[in-house]
N, C-alpha and C positions, 0 to 999 in steps of 0.2 A: 145520858146518851140521846142523840137524836137522828133522824133519818130524812132523806129527800130521795124522791124518784126523778131521775133525769128521763126516763122513758120506760115503757113496759109495764106501768102500773094499771092502767085502764084497758090495755090491749095486750095481744100476744105479739111480742117481738120487740127489737131494739130496747132491751132490757138494761137497765143501769140503776144502782141504788148506792147512794153515798150514807155512810154511817159515821157520825162524829161523835167522839169520846174526848172531852176536854180539847187539847190542842191537836189531837190525832184525828185525821180524816181518812177512812178507807173507802174504797169503790168496789162493790159486788157486780161483777160483769159489766160489759159496755159493749153493746151490740148494734147492728143495723137490722131493718126490715128489707130482706132482699126481693123488692119490687123493681119495676122498670119505670122511671129510676128508683133506687133505694130511698128509704126513710131513714132518718138518723135521730138519734136522741138529742137532748139539750146538750150544750158544750159543758164538759166537766172541767172544774177548776183543778189546779195542781192538787194531787193527793199523795199520800205516803206509799201507798200498795194499791194495786186492784188484784183482785182475787176473781180468776176465771172459772166459772163451774163446768163449763164444757165448751167443745170446740164449734158448735153449730153458730153460723154467723149472726143470728139474732142475739147472742150472748157474747161473741168474741170480735164481731166484725169491726168494732171501732178502736180496739185496743193499739194497734198502730198509730192512729191519729193522736192518742193519749202520750205514747212513749216518745213519738217524734217531736211534740211539742213540750212535755213536761219531764221527760226522761223518769218515766215512773217505772218502779220495780213490779213486775208480774209474777204471781203465784198461781200454779195450777199443777195437775198431774203430769207425768212424762208423755202418756198417750194423748191427752188434750194439748199438750204443747206441739207434738208433731203433727197431729191432724189439723190443728188450727192454723199451723204455718202453712200446710198445703191448701187449705180453703181460702186463706188471705191472699196468697199469690194468685190463686185462681180468680179471686174477685177483681183483680187488677185486669186479667185478661177479659172478663166478662164486661167491665166497664169500657175497655177499649172497643171491644166487639159491638156494644150497644150505644157507644157514642156519648157517653156522659163523663164528666170529671170525677174521679174518685176522691175520696177526703184524705187520702194518704198516698206516698209512693213507696217505691222498694226500699229507700233509705229508711223510711219509718218502720218497715217490716224488719230490717236489719237492726234497728234500735231495739225493737221487741225482743229479737233473738238475744241480743247482748244482756237484756235486763230479765230474761226470764229465770226463775227459780223453779224447778220442777221438784214437787214433794209428793210423798205416798198417803194413801188413806191411813189415818191413825196418827200421822205426823202433826206437830204443832208448831206454829209460826209465831214468833216474838213480833208483835206489831205495835210497839210503843207502850201505851197504857192497857192493851188488851192482848190476849193470846187467842189464836185462831187454829182450831183443829179441823182436819178434813175428814169426811165421811163419805161413804158411796152413795150416790143418789139413785143408782139402779138405772137410770135412763138409757145411756150408752156406755160404752167401756171408758172408764177414766171420769165419768160425770161425778162431781163433787157436791156435797152439802158442806156448808161452813159453820161450825160452832164458834161463836165468839164470847170469850169469857172476860168480863171486867167486873164492874159492880153488880151486873147481872148478866145472864146468859141468853144470847141471842142466836137463833139458828136460822140462815138463809138457805133456803132449800135448791135455788136454782130450778130446773126441771127434774122431776122425780117419777120413778116408776116403783112402787111398792111389791108388786108382783114379779117373781123371777121369770124369765124367759130363757129359750135355749142359748141366748148370748151372754146375759149378765144376770146376777142375783139381785133381788129386789132390795130397795132402801129399808133399812131398820130405823125405828124411831129413835131420836135424841132428847131426853128431858130438858127442857128449857123454860125460862120465863116468857120469852117473846119469841113466837115462831113466825117467820116470814116466808109464806108458802105460796107456790104458783097455784092458780086456779083455771088452767086452760080447759080442762073438762068439767068445770063446775056445772051442775045440773044434768050431766050427761054420763052414762056409764058404757063401758066397752062390752061388746059380746064376748062369750066364753072364748078364750084363745084357742084352745084345742078343737073346738068346733070350726072357728074360722079357718084354721090351718087345713082341717079336713075338707071344708067347703072350697078353698083355694085349690087344693090338689084335685079335688073331683071336677072342678071347672076346668083345669088345665087338661085333664083326661078327655073331657068332652070335647074340648076344642081340637086336641090332636086327633081324635077318632073321626072327627068329620073333615080332616085333611087340612086344618089350620094350624097357626102357631100363635103362641101366648107371648105378647110383649109384656113384660113386668117392668115398668118405671119404678125406680128405687133411689131414695136418696143415697149417696155414697157413703155417709158416716151412720152407721148403725143399721139402716134399714136394708142395705144390701147384704151385709152378713146375716141378718135375720132371715132374709130370704133364701140364701144359700143353704142355711141350716134347716129351714122348712123344707126346701125342695129335695134335700138329701133323704127325706123319708119316702120320695117317690122313686120312679124309675124312668125318668124323662132324660132326654138328652138337653143338656142346659149349657147356655152360652152366657158368658159374662163380658159386658163392654162398659167403658167409662171409668170414672175416678175411683169407683169402688174398688178397682183392681189395686190402687196403691194403698188405700185404707186398710185392705185386708193385710198388706204385708207389714204396716205399721202395728196393727193390733196384734198379730202374731209374734211381734217382737216383744211384747207386754203380756205374756201368758196370764200373770198374776191378776190381771184386769178382767178376765174372760171367766165365765162359768165354767167352760171346757176348751181349751186351746186345742186339745187333740180332736174334739169334734169339729171345731171350725177348720182345722187344718185338712180333716179328712173330707168335709164338704167342699173345700176349695179344690181338692185333688179330683172330685168328681165332675168338675165342670171343665168346658172347654173356653179358653180365654181368646177373645179377639185381639189380635195384635197387628192386623193389616186390613186393607180393603178385601183382599181375597178372603180373609178370616170372616169379614162382615157378610159377604155373600154367602159363605158357607153355614154362617149362624143362621140365616134365613131358610135353611134346610132343616134345621133342628126342631125341637119341640117347644123349648122356652128361651127367650132372650131376656137377662137382667141387665139393665142399663141405666144410666143417668141421661137426663134429669129427671128426678121423681115427680116434677110438675110439668114436664114436657116442654119446657121452655128453652132447651138448648142440648148441645151434647149430642152423643151418638143416637139417642133415641129418635132424633129427627129423621135420620135416613130410613130407620126401620118403620116408623110411622107412614113415611113415603111409600114404602113398599106394601103395607097391609091395609092402609086406610080404606080402600075400595074392595077388600077381600071379605065377604060375609062369614067365611068359614074361620077367619083369625079373630083374635081379642086382644084388647089392651086391658090389663088388670092393674088398676091404680091401687097402691098399697100405702099412701101416705095423705097427708093433709094438703089440700089444693088451695092455695092462697087466691083470694079474689084478684081477678084479672089475669091469672095464670092460664096457659094453654089448657092445663088440666081441669081448671074449674070451668073454662069454656066449653070443654068437652061434656062435663056433667050437666051444665045449665043448657047449653044450646045445640050440643052434638056437632060442635065446630072447633076446629082448632087453625092456628096460623101456620102456615108453611110457605117459606120463600117470599114472605111479604104480603101474601094473600090468604083470605079466609077460605077454607075448604071444608066440605062436609065430609064427616066421617061415617063411613058404611059398614065398617066392621063392628063386632060386638064390643062393648066395653062395661066393665064392672068395677066398684070399688070394695075393697077389703079393709077392715079395720084392724091394722097391725100397730096401733098406736104405741110408742114407747112413754107415754104419760099415765100417770094415775087418773083413774075415772073417779066419778063423784063419790062414790061409796069408800073407795080406797083413801081418797083425800080425808074424808070425814073420820075414817078409822086412823089414819096416821096422826091427825091432830089430837084426837083422844089419846093415843099412846104416847104422845110426847108431853101432852097434859101441860100446855102453857097457860098462863094467866092472861096473855093477850095474843091474838092472831091478827096478822097483817096479811091481807090477800092481795096478790099481785098476778101480772101476766095472765090476765083472763077477761074476757068481755062479758062475762055473766057471773060476775063476783057474788051478787046479791043470793043467787040460789044457794051457794055454799055458805055464805053468812047466815041465812036462815036456818041451816042445818046445824050450825054451831051453838045452839041455844045454851045460854048460861055462862058463855065466854065474852070477854070484851073482844070485839072485833073492829078492825080498822080497815077502811077502804080508801086507801091514799089516791090522789091525783098527782100528776106530774107537776113538780115545781115547788110547793110549799114544804117547809121543813115540820116534821112531827115529832113531838117529844116521846121519849120511852120511859 
């Protein structure tokens, strides 16, 4: 066996890894980095199959390009299939709105739909000289790790979270010879989740008590649902806007991929859903608005930012990673966001909360130890050396994009 990274080895995003065994070549993930304009991985050759770990665009966003040119078969879980389809369609709208040429069109998305084979956790796919078994990665509903069995066992994690959240159960270790593992949070640990949830709810209470409203930007996939489950523990009037509404409905259709479909359904019933301009105005009279986009770069959050940015009683509560150059990162670094093509000062309060769906440094080390591989390949991170140094006694590979590496 040998492998090559087309993207996402030395950075977070645009992940793609080729795995070759004899005459068989498989691709694991094929994503873009959704900046403005997006960044893409190296062009993939024709492959036998692409295995997509989950729906986030940095893992799935270039699959239509692959299917449109090479008629590639796509293997993923049912919720990943439905949510990725939603995100891929939306990426074409974003490209049109922002004025850049997308790398694929709707006919390529149609090819992806025709070529998709949805399989469940625990299922094994015959892929020529190897067999590939899916395991839960714990990151978001439907996120998969792939166990490849041939003359050795290789596990590709995609993005993983090893601790259970209100939304999904954590990933369990899979014994293997080679573990290809993400390292997004190498060298960094997350604060205690329950403390973060408590602080988040207390902040909302404080904002409401002084007469303000809390704007909660949240990624549509995973984070929105996480926020609704967290907010269900409070007694706030919560409004929901943006693409997360559609993702909610998809996840409810696949209860076996949730930690508790009942709790998510109850959380959904507790919120008011924005369905019109009138609803958006009403939402601004409530306590909390959960809305896309999570990095403040578009979507309904823009109109809510325009409404509260000069109100010192209100607050923007960031809940996810803010990519360099995004509105959310500019808010954190400069106290400025772009609205209507102009840079404007934000005078309301803002605060960031760590609700990451990735394993932190200590969880990554523990997961590696429990999988007990002979060889560890670190990918999808910009501080991989910190994790490599913590894996003393194991063979560690820090690949770069382009070269082939033997296994």
